[in-house]
N, CA, C, O and CB atoms as a CASP TS submission, in Angstrom:
PFRMAT TS
TARGET T0000
AUTHOR 0000-0000-0000
METHOD Language model
MODEL 1
PARENT N/A
ATOM      1  N   MET     1       0.820  -1.196   0.000  1.00  0.00           N
ATOM      2  CA  MET     1       0.000   0.000   0.000  1.00  0.00           C
ATOM      3  C   MET     1       0.865   1.261   0.000  1.00  0.00           C
ATOM      4  O   MET     1       0.573   2.230  -0.700  1.00  0.00           O
ATOM      5  CB  MET     1      -0.934  -0.003   1.205  1.00  0.00           C
ATOM      6  N   ALA     2       1.941   1.230   0.804  1.00  0.00           N
ATOM      7  CA  ALA     2       2.849   2.381   0.862  1.00  0.00           C
ATOM      8  C   ALA     2       3.502   2.609  -0.490  1.00  0.00           C
ATOM      9  O   ALA     2       3.685   3.751  -0.910  1.00  0.00           O
ATOM     10  CB  ALA     2       3.927   2.173   1.944  1.00  0.00           C
ATOM     11  N   PHE     3       3.854   1.521  -1.176  1.00  0.00           N
ATOM     12  CA  PHE     3       4.471   1.639  -2.492  1.00  0.00           C
ATOM     13  C   PHE     3       3.504   2.275  -3.486  1.00  0.00           C
ATOM     14  O   PHE     3       3.904   3.121  -4.285  1.00  0.00           O
ATOM     15  CB  PHE     3       4.926   0.263  -2.998  1.00  0.00           C
ATOM     16  N   LEU     4       2.248   1.878  -3.444  1.00  0.00           N
ATOM     17  CA  LEU     4       1.239   2.441  -4.334  1.00  0.00           C
ATOM     18  C   LEU     4       1.051   3.927  -4.060  1.00  0.00           C
ATOM     19  O   LEU     4       0.929   4.714  -4.999  1.00  0.00           O
ATOM     20  CB  LEU     4      -0.095   1.699  -4.174  1.00  0.00           C
ATOM     21  N   SER     5       1.027   4.324  -2.799  1.00  0.00           N
ATOM     22  CA  SER     5       0.920   5.742  -2.441  1.00  0.00           C
ATOM     23  C   SER     5       2.120   6.526  -2.960  1.00  0.00           C
ATOM     24  O   SER     5       1.970   7.624  -3.497  1.00  0.00           O
ATOM     25  CB  SER     5       0.803   5.905  -0.918  1.00  0.00           C
ATOM     26  N   PHE     6       3.314   5.951  -2.794  1.00  0.00           N
ATOM     27  CA  PHE     6       4.529   6.597  -3.293  1.00  0.00           C
ATOM     28  C   PHE     6       4.467   6.770  -4.805  1.00  0.00           C
ATOM     29  O   PHE     6       4.802   7.834  -5.326  1.00  0.00           O
ATOM     30  CB  PHE     6       5.771   5.782  -2.904  1.00  0.00           C
ATOM     31  N   LEU     7       4.044   5.734  -5.501  1.00  0.00           N
ATOM     32  CA  LEU     7       3.978   5.760  -6.956  1.00  0.00           C
ATOM     33  C   LEU     7       2.981   6.814  -7.449  1.00  0.00           C
ATOM     34  O   LEU     7       3.290   7.575  -8.367  1.00  0.00           O
ATOM     35  CB  LEU     7       3.593   4.380  -7.490  1.00  0.00           C
ATOM     36  N   VAL     8       1.808   6.860  -6.854  1.00  0.00           N
ATOM     37  CA  VAL     8       0.801   7.847  -7.245  1.00  0.00           C
ATOM     38  C   VAL     8       1.294   9.262  -6.966  1.00  0.00           C
ATOM     39  O   VAL     8       1.122  10.154  -7.797  1.00  0.00           O
ATOM     40  CB  VAL     8      -0.520   7.591  -6.504  1.00  0.00           C
ATOM     41  N   THR     9       1.903   9.474  -5.806  1.00  0.00           N
ATOM     42  CA  THR     9       2.437  10.789  -5.456  1.00  0.00           C
ATOM     43  C   THR     9       3.524  11.197  -6.432  1.00  0.00           C
ATOM     44  O   THR     9       3.564  12.347  -6.872  1.00  0.00           O
ATOM     45  CB  THR     9       2.984  10.789  -4.023  1.00  0.00           C
ATOM     46  N   PHE    10       4.401  10.275  -6.774  1.00  0.00           N
ATOM     47  CA  PHE    10       5.478  10.552  -7.718  1.00  0.00           C
ATOM     48  C   PHE    10       4.926  10.935  -9.091  1.00  0.00           C
ATOM     49  O   PHE    10       5.394  11.901  -9.694  1.00  0.00           O
ATOM     50  CB  PHE    10       6.400   9.337  -7.842  1.00  0.00           C
ATOM     51  N   LEU    11       3.945  10.198  -9.586  1.00  0.00           N
ATOM     52  CA  LEU    11       3.358  10.487 -10.893  1.00  0.00           C
ATOM     53  C   LEU    11       2.635  11.835 -10.906  1.00  0.00           C
ATOM     54  O   LEU    11       2.757  12.598 -11.865  1.00  0.00           O
ATOM     55  CB  LEU    11       2.390   9.376 -11.287  1.00  0.00           C
ATOM     56  N   LEU    12       1.889  12.126  -9.849  1.00  0.00           N
ATOM     57  CA  LEU    12       1.195  13.412  -9.781  1.00  0.00           C
ATOM     58  C   LEU    12       2.186  14.577  -9.727  1.00  0.00           C
ATOM     59  O   LEU    12       1.963  15.620 -10.341  1.00  0.00           O
ATOM     60  CB  LEU    12       0.272  13.452  -8.558  1.00  0.00           C
ATOM     61  N   SER    13       3.247  14.394  -9.007  1.00  0.00           N
ATOM     62  CA  SER    13       4.282  15.420  -8.925  1.00  0.00           C
ATOM     63  C   SER    13       4.929  15.646 -10.290  1.00  0.00           C
ATOM     64  O   SER    13       5.153  16.788 -10.693  1.00  0.00           O
ATOM     65  CB  SER    13       5.346  15.026  -7.890  1.00  0.00           C
ATOM     66  N   ALA    14       5.224  14.575 -10.987  1.00  0.00           N
ATOM     67  CA  ALA    14       5.826  14.684 -12.316  1.00  0.00           C
ATOM     68  C   ALA    14       4.877  15.359 -13.288  1.00  0.00           C
ATOM     69  O   ALA    14       5.307  16.182 -14.096  1.00  0.00           O
ATOM     70  CB  ALA    14       6.221  13.305 -12.844  1.00  0.00           C
ATOM     71  N   LEU    15       3.609  15.032 -13.229  1.00  0.00           N
ATOM     72  CA  LEU    15       2.622  15.664 -14.109  1.00  0.00           C
ATOM     73  C   LEU    15       2.482  17.162 -13.808  1.00  0.00           C
ATOM     74  O   LEU    15       2.369  17.972 -14.727  1.00  0.00           O
ATOM     75  CB  LEU    15       1.258  14.969 -13.961  1.00  0.00           C
ATOM     76  N   THR    16       2.490  17.522 -12.535  1.00  0.00           N
ATOM     77  CA  THR    16       2.395  18.926 -12.143  1.00  0.00           C
ATOM     78  C   THR    16       3.597  19.711 -12.642  1.00  0.00           C
ATOM     79  O   THR    16       3.445  20.808 -13.179  1.00  0.00           O
ATOM     80  CB  THR    16       2.279  19.053 -10.624  1.00  0.00           C
ATOM     81  N   ASN    17       4.785  19.158 -12.469  1.00  0.00           N
ATOM     82  CA  ASN    17       5.998  19.821 -12.950  1.00  0.00           C
ATOM     83  C   ASN    17       5.989  19.971 -14.463  1.00  0.00           C
ATOM     84  O   ASN    17       6.389  21.008 -14.992  1.00  0.00           O
ATOM     85  CB  ASN    17       7.234  19.045 -12.514  1.00  0.00           C
ATOM     86  N   SER    18       5.538  18.943 -15.150  1.00  0.00           N
ATOM     87  CA  SER    18       5.462  18.983 -16.611  1.00  0.00           C
ATOM     88  C   SER    18       4.490  20.076 -17.067  1.00  0.00           C
ATOM     89  O   SER    18       4.769  20.809 -18.016  1.00  0.00           O
ATOM     90  CB  SER    18       5.025  17.608 -17.170  1.00  0.00           C
ATOM     91  N   ARG    19       3.374  20.174 -16.397  1.00  0.00           N
ATOM     92  CA  ARG    19       2.368  21.190 -16.755  1.00  0.00           C
ATOM     93  C   ARG    19       2.901  22.599 -16.499  1.00  0.00           C
ATOM     94  O   ARG    19       2.662  23.498 -17.306  1.00  0.00           O
ATOM     95  CB  ARG    19       1.063  20.967 -15.955  1.00  0.00           C
ATOM     96  N   GLN    20       3.611  22.808 -15.404  1.00  0.00           N
ATOM     97  CA  GLN    20       4.185  24.115 -15.104  1.00  0.00           C
ATOM     98  C   GLN    20       5.215  24.510 -16.157  1.00  0.00           C
ATOM     99  O   GLN    20       5.268  25.667 -16.575  1.00  0.00           O
ATOM    100  CB  GLN    20       4.825  24.111 -13.711  1.00  0.00           C
ATOM    101  N   GLN    21       6.025  23.561 -16.580  1.00  0.00           N
ATOM    102  CA  GLN    21       7.020  23.830 -17.614  1.00  0.00           C
ATOM    103  C   GLN    21       6.338  24.180 -18.932  1.00  0.00           C
ATOM    104  O   GLN    21       6.788  25.078 -19.644  1.00  0.00           O
ATOM    105  CB  GLN    21       7.951  22.619 -17.799  1.00  0.00           C
ATOM    106  N   GLU    22       5.269  23.483 -19.259  1.00  0.00           N
ATOM    107  CA  GLU    22       4.523  23.754 -20.484  1.00  0.00           C
ATOM    108  C   GLU    22       3.925  25.161 -20.461  1.00  0.00           C
ATOM    109  O   GLU    22       3.949  25.859 -21.475  1.00  0.00           O
ATOM    110  CB  GLU    22       3.414  22.710 -20.675  1.00  0.00           C
ATOM    111  N   VAL    23       3.393  25.578 -19.322  1.00  0.00           N
ATOM    112  CA  VAL    23       2.831  26.925 -19.184  1.00  0.00           C
ATOM    113  C   VAL    23       3.918  27.975 -19.392  1.00  0.00           C
ATOM    114  O   VAL    23       3.691  28.968 -20.084  1.00  0.00           O
ATOM    115  CB  VAL    23       2.172  27.103 -17.795  1.00  0.00           C
ATOM    116  N   GLN    24       5.093  27.769 -18.804  1.00  0.00           N
ATOM    117  CA  GLN    24       6.202  28.715 -18.971  1.00  0.00           C
ATOM    118  C   GLN    24       6.649  28.795 -20.423  1.00  0.00           C
ATOM    119  O   GLN    24       6.909  29.887 -20.928  1.00  0.00           O
ATOM    120  CB  GLN    24       7.382  28.313 -18.086  1.00  0.00           C
ATOM    121  N   GLU    25       6.740  27.669 -21.094  1.00  0.00           N
ATOM    122  CA  GLU    25       7.142  27.648 -22.491  1.00  0.00           C
ATOM    123  C   GLU    25       6.108  28.361 -23.364  1.00  0.00           C
ATOM    124  O   GLU    25       6.472  29.089 -24.287  1.00  0.00           O
ATOM    125  CB  GLU    25       7.337  26.205 -22.967  1.00  0.00           C
ATOM    126  N   ASN    26       4.828  28.157 -23.076  1.00  0.00           N
ATOM    127  CA  ASN    26       3.783  28.842 -23.842  1.00  0.00           C
ATOM    128  C   ASN    26       3.831  30.355 -23.629  1.00  0.00           C
ATOM    129  O   ASN    26       3.582  31.116 -24.564  1.00  0.00           O
ATOM    130  CB  ASN    26       2.404  28.304 -23.452  1.00  0.00           C
ATOM    131  N   GLN    27       4.149  30.801 -22.404  1.00  0.00           N
ATOM    132  CA  GLN    27       4.285  32.231 -22.141  1.00  0.00           C
ATOM    133  C   GLN    27       5.468  32.809 -22.915  1.00  0.00           C
ATOM    134  O   GLN    27       5.374  33.920 -23.438  1.00  0.00           O
ATOM    135  CB  GLN    27       4.456  32.487 -20.634  1.00  0.00           C
ATOM    136  N   GLN    28       6.568  32.082 -22.995  1.00  0.00           N
ATOM    137  CA  GLN    28       7.722  32.549 -23.756  1.00  0.00           C
ATOM    138  C   GLN    28       7.392  32.639 -25.242  1.00  0.00           C
ATOM    139  O   GLN    28       7.779  33.600 -25.908  1.00  0.00           O
ATOM    140  CB  GLN    28       8.920  31.620 -23.536  1.00  0.00           C
ATOM    141  N   ILE    29       6.692  31.661 -25.755  1.00  0.00           N
ATOM    142  CA  ILE    29       6.284  31.676 -27.163  1.00  0.00           C
ATOM    143  C   ILE    29       5.382  32.871 -27.427  1.00  0.00           C
ATOM    144  O   ILE    29       5.550  33.568 -28.428  1.00  0.00           O
ATOM    145  CB  ILE    29       5.562  30.360 -27.543  1.00  0.00           C
ATOM    146  N   GLU    30       4.431  33.113 -26.542  1.00  0.00           N
ATOM    147  CA  GLU    30       3.518  34.249 -26.704  1.00  0.00           C
ATOM    148  C   GLU    30       4.284  35.567 -26.677  1.00  0.00           C
ATOM    149  O   GLU    30       3.996  36.462 -27.472  1.00  0.00           O
ATOM    150  CB  GLU    30       2.442  34.240 -25.602  1.00  0.00           C
ATOM    151  N   SER    31       5.251  35.699 -25.781  1.00  0.00           N
ATOM    152  CA  SER    31       6.060  36.911 -25.704  1.00  0.00           C
ATOM    153  C   SER    31       6.822  37.139 -27.000  1.00  0.00           C
ATOM    154  O   SER    31       6.875  38.261 -27.503  1.00  0.00           O
ATOM    155  CB  SER    31       7.034  36.832 -24.529  1.00  0.00           C
ATOM    156  N   LEU    32       7.413  36.080 -27.543  1.00  0.00           N
ATOM    157  CA  LEU    32       8.155  36.215 -28.798  1.00  0.00           C
ATOM    158  C   LEU    32       7.227  36.529 -29.966  1.00  0.00           C
ATOM    159  O   LEU    32       7.619  37.257 -30.877  1.00  0.00           O
ATOM    160  CB  LEU    32       8.941  34.940 -29.087  1.00  0.00           C
ATOM    161  N   ASN    33       6.018  36.000 -29.961  1.00  0.00           N
ATOM    162  CA  ASN    33       5.045  36.329 -31.006  1.00  0.00           C
ATOM    163  C   ASN    33       4.661  37.808 -30.945  1.00  0.00           C
ATOM    164  O   ASN    33       4.566  38.469 -31.980  1.00  0.00           O
ATOM    165  CB  ASN    33       3.787  35.448 -30.867  1.00  0.00           C
ATOM    166  N   VAL    34       4.443  38.322 -29.749  1.00  0.00           N
ATOM    167  CA  VAL    34       4.102  39.735 -29.588  1.00  0.00           C
ATOM    168  C   VAL    34       5.291  40.602 -29.997  1.00  0.00           C
ATOM    169  O   VAL    34       5.106  41.647 -30.621  1.00  0.00           O
ATOM    170  CB  VAL    34       3.684  40.039 -28.123  1.00  0.00           C
ATOM    171  N   ALA    35       6.503  40.181 -29.655  1.00  0.00           N
ATOM    172  CA  ALA    35       7.707  40.915 -30.060  1.00  0.00           C
ATOM    173  C   ALA    35       7.816  40.966 -31.578  1.00  0.00           C
ATOM    174  O   ALA    35       8.170  42.002 -32.141  1.00  0.00           O
ATOM    175  CB  ALA    35       8.968  40.265 -29.459  1.00  0.00           C
ATOM    176  N   GLN    36       7.517  39.869 -32.234  1.00  0.00           N
ATOM    177  CA  GLN    36       7.550  39.842 -33.698  1.00  0.00           C
ATOM    178  C   GLN    36       6.533  40.819 -34.273  1.00  0.00           C
ATOM    179  O   GLN    36       6.826  41.519 -35.242  1.00  0.00           O
ATOM    180  CB  GLN    36       7.277  38.419 -34.222  1.00  0.00           C
ATOM    181  N   MET    37       5.342  40.873 -33.688  1.00  0.00           N
ATOM    182  CA  MET    37       4.324  41.830 -34.141  1.00  0.00           C
ATOM    183  C   MET    37       4.812  43.264 -33.962  1.00  0.00           C
ATOM    184  O   MET    37       4.603  44.107 -34.834  1.00  0.00           O
ATOM    185  CB  MET    37       3.003  41.620 -33.372  1.00  0.00           C
ATOM    186  N   ALA    38       5.459  43.541 -32.837  1.00  0.00           N
ATOM    187  CA  ALA    38       5.968  44.885 -32.573  1.00  0.00           C
ATOM    188  C   ALA    38       7.020  45.270 -33.601  1.00  0.00           C
ATOM    189  O   ALA    38       7.008  46.387 -34.118  1.00  0.00           O
ATOM    190  CB  ALA    38       6.553  44.974 -31.157  1.00  0.00           C
ATOM    191  N   ILE    39       7.922  44.356 -33.895  1.00  0.00           N
ATOM    192  CA  ILE    39       8.973  44.635 -34.874  1.00  0.00           C
ATOM    193  C   ILE    39       8.381  44.868 -36.254  1.00  0.00           C
ATOM    194  O   ILE    39       8.763  45.813 -36.945  1.00  0.00           O
ATOM    195  CB  ILE    39       9.983  43.484 -34.923  1.00  0.00           C
ATOM    196  N   GLU    40       7.453  44.013 -36.659  1.00  0.00           N
ATOM    197  CA  GLU    40       6.829  44.158 -37.974  1.00  0.00           C
ATOM    198  C   GLU    40       6.031  45.447 -38.082  1.00  0.00           C
ATOM    199  O   GLU    40       5.899  46.004 -39.172  1.00  0.00           O
ATOM    200  CB  GLU    40       5.925  42.971 -38.261  1.00  0.00           C
ATOM    201  N   SER    41       5.494  45.934 -36.953  1.00  0.00           N
ATOM    202  CA  SER    41       4.718  47.181 -36.947  1.00  0.00           C
ATOM    203  C   SER    41       5.598  48.394 -36.658  1.00  0.00           C
ATOM    204  O   SER    41       5.103  49.519 -36.583  1.00  0.00           O
ATOM    205  CB  SER    41       3.595  47.100 -35.912  1.00  0.00           C
ATOM    206  N   GLN    42       6.891  48.169 -36.497  1.00  0.00           N
ATOM    207  CA  GLN    42       7.865  49.216 -36.195  1.00  0.00           C
ATOM    208  C   GLN    42       7.504  49.973 -34.918  1.00  0.00           C
ATOM    209  O   GLN    42       7.603  51.199 -34.862  1.00  0.00           O
ATOM    210  CB  GLN    42       7.967  50.191 -37.364  1.00  0.00           C
ATOM    211  N   LEU    43       7.082  49.226 -33.891  1.00  0.00           N
ATOM    212  CA  LEU    43       6.765  49.792 -32.591  1.00  0.00           C
ATOM    213  C   LEU    43       7.897  49.490 -31.616  1.00  0.00           C
ATOM    214  O   LEU    43       8.571  48.467 -31.741  1.00  0.00           O
ATOM    215  CB  LEU    43       5.423  49.238 -32.062  1.00  0.00           C
ATOM    216  N   THR    44       8.103  50.371 -30.655  1.00  0.00           N
ATOM    217  CA  THR    44       9.101  50.110 -29.623  1.00  0.00           C
ATOM    218  C   THR    44       8.463  49.529 -28.368  1.00  0.00           C
ATOM    219  O   THR    44       9.165  48.993 -27.511  1.00  0.00           O
ATOM    220  CB  THR    44       9.855  51.389 -29.281  1.00  0.00           C
ATOM    221  N   GLU    45       7.130  49.630 -28.248  1.00  0.00           N
ATOM    222  CA  GLU    45       6.401  49.050 -27.121  1.00  0.00           C
ATOM    223  C   GLU    45       5.090  48.467 -27.624  1.00  0.00           C
ATOM    224  O   GLU    45       4.428  49.039 -28.489  1.00  0.00           O
ATOM    225  CB  GLU    45       6.143  50.110 -26.014  1.00  0.00           C
ATOM    226  N   LEU    46       4.731  47.322 -27.068  1.00  0.00           N
ATOM    227  CA  LEU    46       3.460  46.701 -27.419  1.00  0.00           C
ATOM    228  C   LEU    46       3.009  45.820 -26.263  1.00  0.00           C
ATOM    229  O   LEU    46       3.755  44.962 -25.792  1.00  0.00           O
ATOM    230  CB  LEU    46       3.581  45.875 -28.732  1.00  0.00           C
ATOM    231  N   SER    47       1.789  46.042 -25.816  1.00  0.00           N
ATOM    232  CA  SER    47       1.184  45.220 -24.760  1.00  0.00           C
ATOM    233  C   SER    47       0.026  44.449 -25.370  1.00  0.00           C
ATOM    234  O   SER    47      -0.901  45.030 -25.934  1.00  0.00           O
ATOM    235  CB  SER    47       0.701  46.097 -23.547  1.00  0.00           C
ATOM    236  N   LEU    48       0.097  43.128 -25.245  1.00  0.00           N
ATOM    237  CA  LEU    48      -0.923  42.287 -25.848  1.00  0.00           C
ATOM    238  C   LEU    48      -0.882  40.909 -25.194  1.00  0.00           C
ATOM    239  O   LEU    48       0.197  40.364 -24.960  1.00  0.00           O
ATOM    240  CB  LEU    48      -0.721  42.180 -27.383  1.00  0.00           C
ATOM    241  N   ASN    49      -2.042  40.349 -24.900  1.00  0.00           N
ATOM    242  CA  ASN    49      -2.152  38.983 -24.376  1.00  0.00           C
ATOM    243  C   ASN    49      -1.281  38.736 -23.142  1.00  0.00           C
ATOM    244  O   ASN    49      -0.704  37.659 -22.992  1.00  0.00           O
ATOM    245  CB  ASN    49      -1.780  37.995 -25.456  1.00  0.00           C
ATOM    246  N   GLY    50      -1.189  39.719 -22.276  1.00  0.00           N
ATOM    247  CA  GLY    50      -0.413  39.553 -21.049  1.00  0.00           C
ATOM    248  C   GLY    50       1.066  39.826 -21.196  1.00  0.00           C
ATOM    249  O   GLY    50       1.798  39.792 -20.206  1.00  0.00           O
ATOM    250  N   SER    51       1.525  40.096 -22.400  1.00  0.00           N
ATOM    251  CA  SER    51       2.931  40.426 -22.626  1.00  0.00           C
ATOM    252  C   SER    51       3.071  41.944 -22.722  1.00  0.00           C
ATOM    253  O   SER    51       2.223  42.620 -23.304  1.00  0.00           O
ATOM    254  CB  SER    51       3.471  39.732 -23.920  1.00  0.00           C
ATOM    255  N   VAL    52       4.143  42.466 -22.148  1.00  0.00           N
ATOM    256  CA  VAL    52       4.451  43.893 -22.232  1.00  0.00           C
ATOM    257  C   VAL    52       5.852  43.988 -22.848  1.00  0.00           C
ATOM    258  O   VAL    52       6.860  43.954 -22.142  1.00  0.00           O
ATOM    259  CB  VAL    52       4.377  44.611 -20.800  1.00  0.00           C
ATOM    260  N   ILE    53       5.890  44.104 -24.156  1.00  0.00           N
ATOM    261  CA  ILE    53       7.135  44.046 -24.913  1.00  0.00           C
ATOM    262  C   ILE    53       7.698  45.446 -25.110  1.00  0.00           C
ATOM    263  O   ILE    53       6.979  46.377 -25.471  1.00  0.00           O
ATOM    264  CB  ILE    53       6.914  43.362 -26.271  1.00  0.00           C
ATOM    265  N   LYS    54       9.001  45.577 -24.865  1.00  0.00           N
ATOM    266  CA  LYS    54       9.732  46.811 -25.161  1.00  0.00           C
ATOM    267  C   LYS    54      10.943  46.436 -25.992  1.00  0.00           C
ATOM    268  O   LYS    54      11.640  45.462 -25.704  1.00  0.00           O
ATOM    269  CB  LYS    54      10.153  47.569 -23.849  1.00  0.00           C
ATOM    270  N   ILE    55      11.182  47.227 -27.030  1.00  0.00           N
ATOM    271  CA  ILE    55      12.302  46.975 -27.925  1.00  0.00           C
ATOM    272  C   ILE    55      13.228  48.178 -27.882  1.00  0.00           C
ATOM    273  O   ILE    55      12.822  49.306 -28.164  1.00  0.00           O
ATOM    274  CB  ILE    55      11.816  46.692 -29.378  1.00  0.00           C
ATOM    275  N   ARG    56      14.488  47.918 -27.522  1.00  0.00           N
ATOM    276  CA  ARG    56      15.509  48.970 -27.491  1.00  0.00           C
ATOM    277  C   ARG    56      16.557  48.633 -28.542  1.00  0.00           C
ATOM    278  O   ARG    56      16.929  47.474 -28.724  1.00  0.00           O
ATOM    279  CB  ARG    56      16.162  49.106 -26.062  1.00  0.00           C
ATOM    280  N   GLN    57      17.016  49.658 -29.221  1.00  0.00           N
ATOM    281  CA  GLN    57      18.008  49.435 -30.266  1.00  0.00           C
ATOM    282  C   GLN    57      19.101  50.485 -30.152  1.00  0.00           C
ATOM    283  O   GLN    57      18.828  51.672 -29.975  1.00  0.00           O
ATOM    284  CB  GLN    57      17.355  49.473 -31.670  1.00  0.00           C
ATOM    285  N   ASP    58      20.340  50.028 -30.256  1.00  0.00           N
ATOM    286  CA  ASP    58      21.452  50.966 -30.348  1.00  0.00           C
ATOM    287  C   ASP    58      22.322  50.532 -31.528  1.00  0.00           C
ATOM    288  O   ASP    58      21.899  49.708 -32.339  1.00  0.00           O
ATOM    289  CB  ASP    58      22.281  51.015 -29.007  1.00  0.00           C
ATOM    290  N   SER    59      23.507  51.068 -31.626  1.00  0.00           N
ATOM    291  CA  SER    59      24.336  50.792 -32.801  1.00  0.00           C
ATOM    292  C   SER    59      24.857  49.354 -32.843  1.00  0.00           C
ATOM    293  O   SER    59      25.285  48.886 -33.898  1.00  0.00           O
ATOM    294  CB  SER    59      25.503  51.748 -32.834  1.00  0.00           C
ATOM    295  N   THR    60      24.826  48.652 -31.716  1.00  0.00           N
ATOM    296  CA  THR    60      25.397  47.303 -31.696  1.00  0.00           C
ATOM    297  C   THR    60      24.389  46.190 -31.435  1.00  0.00           C
ATOM    298  O   THR    60      24.686  45.022 -31.687  1.00  0.00           O
ATOM    299  CB  THR    60      26.460  47.236 -30.663  1.00  0.00           C
ATOM    300  N   ALA    61      23.205  46.527 -30.937  1.00  0.00           N
ATOM    301  CA  ALA    61      22.288  45.446 -30.552  1.00  0.00           C
ATOM    302  C   ALA    61      20.835  45.898 -30.553  1.00  0.00           C
ATOM    303  O   ALA    61      20.523  47.086 -30.471  1.00  0.00           O
ATOM    304  CB  ALA    61      22.652  44.914 -29.176  1.00  0.00           C
ATOM    305  N   ILE    62      19.963  44.903 -30.649  1.00  0.00           N
ATOM    306  CA  ILE    62      18.528  45.082 -30.436  1.00  0.00           C
ATOM    307  C   ILE    62      18.184  44.229 -29.223  1.00  0.00           C
ATOM    308  O   ILE    62      18.475  43.033 -29.194  1.00  0.00           O
ATOM    309  CB  ILE    62      17.668  44.672 -31.720  1.00  0.00           C
ATOM    310  N   ILE    63      17.563  44.849 -28.222  1.00  0.00           N
ATOM    311  CA  ILE    63      17.228  44.142 -26.986  1.00  0.00           C
ATOM    312  C   ILE    63      15.712  44.125 -26.838  1.00  0.00           C
ATOM    313  O   ILE    63      15.065  45.171 -26.878  1.00  0.00           O
ATOM    314  CB  ILE    63      17.906  44.814 -25.744  1.00  0.00           C
ATOM    315  N   ILE    64      15.157  42.946 -26.670  1.00  0.00           N
ATOM    316  CA  ILE    64      13.717  42.771 -26.517  1.00  0.00           C
ATOM    317  C   ILE    64      13.455  42.292 -25.095  1.00  0.00           C
ATOM    318  O   ILE    64      14.040  41.309 -24.641  1.00  0.00           O
ATOM    319  CB  ILE    64      13.142  41.760 -27.573  1.00  0.00           C
ATOM    320  N   SER    65      12.563  43.002 -24.395  1.00  0.00           N
ATOM    321  CA  SER    65      12.241  42.618 -23.021  1.00  0.00           C
ATOM    322  C   SER    65      10.733  42.498 -22.843  1.00  0.00           C
ATOM    323  O   SER    65       9.951  43.129 -23.555  1.00  0.00           O
ATOM    324  CB  SER    65      12.818  43.639 -22.021  1.00  0.00           C
ATOM    325  N   ASP    66      10.351  41.681 -21.887  1.00  0.00           N
ATOM    326  CA  ASP    66       8.949  41.476 -21.531  1.00  0.00           C
ATOM    327  C   ASP    66       8.838  41.681 -20.027  1.00  0.00           C
ATOM    328  O   ASP    66       9.496  40.987 -19.252  1.00  0.00           O
ATOM    329  CB  ASP    66       8.435  40.043 -21.960  1.00  0.00           C
ATOM    330  N   HIS    67       8.006  42.633 -19.614  1.00  0.00           N
ATOM    331  CA  HIS    67       7.858  42.991 -18.209  1.00  0.00           C
ATOM    332  C   HIS    67       9.216  43.333 -17.581  1.00  0.00           C
ATOM    333  O   HIS    67       9.466  43.006 -16.422  1.00  0.00           O
ATOM    334  CB  HIS    67       7.189  41.845 -17.437  1.00  0.00           C
ATOM    335  N   GLY    68      10.082  43.987 -18.345  1.00  0.00           N
ATOM    336  CA  GLY    68      11.380  44.405 -17.843  1.00  0.00           C
ATOM    337  C   GLY    68      12.450  43.333 -17.856  1.00  0.00           C
ATOM    338  O   GLY    68      13.600  43.616 -17.520  1.00  0.00           O
ATOM    339  N   LYS    69      12.108  42.110 -18.232  1.00  0.00           N
ATOM    340  CA  LYS    69      13.071  41.007 -18.265  1.00  0.00           C
ATOM    341  C   LYS    69      13.503  40.767 -19.713  1.00  0.00           C
ATOM    342  O   LYS    69      12.670  40.574 -20.598  1.00  0.00           O
ATOM    343  CB  LYS    69      12.457  39.706 -17.644  1.00  0.00           C
ATOM    344  N   GLU    70      14.816  40.781 -19.938  1.00  0.00           N
ATOM    345  CA  GLU    70      15.338  40.570 -21.282  1.00  0.00           C
ATOM    346  C   GLU    70      15.001  39.150 -21.748  1.00  0.00           C
ATOM    347  O   GLU    70      15.294  38.170 -21.063  1.00  0.00           O
ATOM    348  CB  GLU    70      16.873  40.812 -21.320  1.00  0.00           C
ATOM    349  N   ILE    71      14.376  39.064 -22.932  1.00  0.00           N
ATOM    350  CA  ILE    71      14.038  37.749 -23.476  1.00  0.00           C
ATOM    351  C   ILE    71      14.841  37.430 -24.725  1.00  0.00           C
ATOM    352  O   ILE    71      14.971  36.265 -25.103  1.00  0.00           O
ATOM    353  CB  ILE    71      12.557  37.676 -23.787  1.00  0.00           C
ATOM    354  N   LEU    72      15.389  38.476 -25.377  1.00  0.00           N
ATOM    355  CA  LEU    72      16.159  38.225 -26.591  1.00  0.00           C
ATOM    356  C   LEU    72      17.088  39.406 -26.846  1.00  0.00           C
ATOM    357  O   LEU    72      16.695  40.564 -26.707  1.00  0.00           O
ATOM    358  CB  LEU    72      15.221  37.987 -27.807  1.00  0.00           C
ATOM    359  N   ARG    73      18.322  39.094 -27.221  1.00  0.00           N
ATOM    360  CA  ARG    73      19.303  40.128 -27.574  1.00  0.00           C
ATOM    361  C   ARG    73      19.913  39.721 -28.917  1.00  0.00           C
ATOM    362  O   ARG    73      20.437  38.617 -29.073  1.00  0.00           O
ATOM    363  CB  ARG    73      20.424  40.292 -26.448  1.00  0.00           C
ATOM    364  N   LEU    74      19.832  40.630 -29.869  1.00  0.00           N
ATOM    365  CA  LEU    74      20.422  40.399 -31.189  1.00  0.00           C
ATOM    366  C   LEU    74      21.565  41.383 -31.346  1.00  0.00           C
ATOM    367  O   LEU    74      21.352  42.596 -31.336  1.00  0.00           O
ATOM    368  CB  LEU    74      19.360  40.562 -32.346  1.00  0.00           C
ATOM    369  N   GLU    75      22.783  40.863 -31.491  1.00  0.00           N
ATOM    370  CA  GLU    75      23.963  41.720 -31.612  1.00  0.00           C
ATOM    371  C   GLU    75      24.513  41.631 -33.018  1.00  0.00           C
ATOM    372  O   GLU    75      24.559  40.561 -33.625  1.00  0.00           O
ATOM    373  CB  GLU    75      25.045  41.327 -30.585  1.00  0.00           C
ATOM    374  N   ALA    76      24.933  42.788 -33.525  1.00  0.00           N
ATOM    375  CA  ALA    76      25.535  42.848 -34.846  1.00  0.00           C
ATOM    376  C   ALA    76      26.947  42.294 -34.785  1.00  0.00           C
ATOM    377  O   ALA    76      27.685  42.535 -33.829  1.00  0.00           O
ATOM    378  CB  ALA    76      25.538  44.289 -35.385  1.00  0.00           C
ATOM    379  N   GLN    77      27.311  41.553 -35.812  1.00  0.00           N
ATOM    380  CA  GLN    77      28.671  41.022 -35.895  1.00  0.00           C
ATOM    381  C   GLN    77      29.466  41.876 -36.875  1.00  0.00           C
ATOM    382  O   GLN    77      28.951  42.320 -37.901  1.00  0.00           O
ATOM    383  CB  GLN    77      28.669  39.521 -36.334  1.00  0.00           C
ATOM    384  N   ASN    78      30.708  42.089 -36.540  1.00  0.00           N
ATOM    385  CA  ASN    78      31.572  42.903 -37.419  1.00  0.00           C
ATOM    386  C   ASN    78      32.330  42.038 -38.375  1.00  0.00           C
ATOM    387  O   ASN    78      33.103  42.546 -39.187  1.00  0.00           O
ATOM    388  CB  ASN    78      32.550  43.739 -36.608  1.00  0.00           C
TER
END
C-alpha cells in the first residue's frame, strides 16, 4: 500500500511539474510572437495577451524585453 501511495504521489508530482514547464514555455512563445508583431509594426512598445514588450536598439544590438526582463538580444557582428 505504501508503495502504491509513493507511486501515485510521484506520478502526480511529475505531471504537475510537466504542466508548469509547459505553461512557462507557452508564455515565452507568446512573448516572442508579440515581439515579432511589434517589430513588424515598427513599434518600440506593445502590450498584448499579457505580454508587455519593449524593444531597445542601439548601434550594436537590439534588446527585446517582456515585463522588464530581457528575453532576446540580437547583436551585430563585425
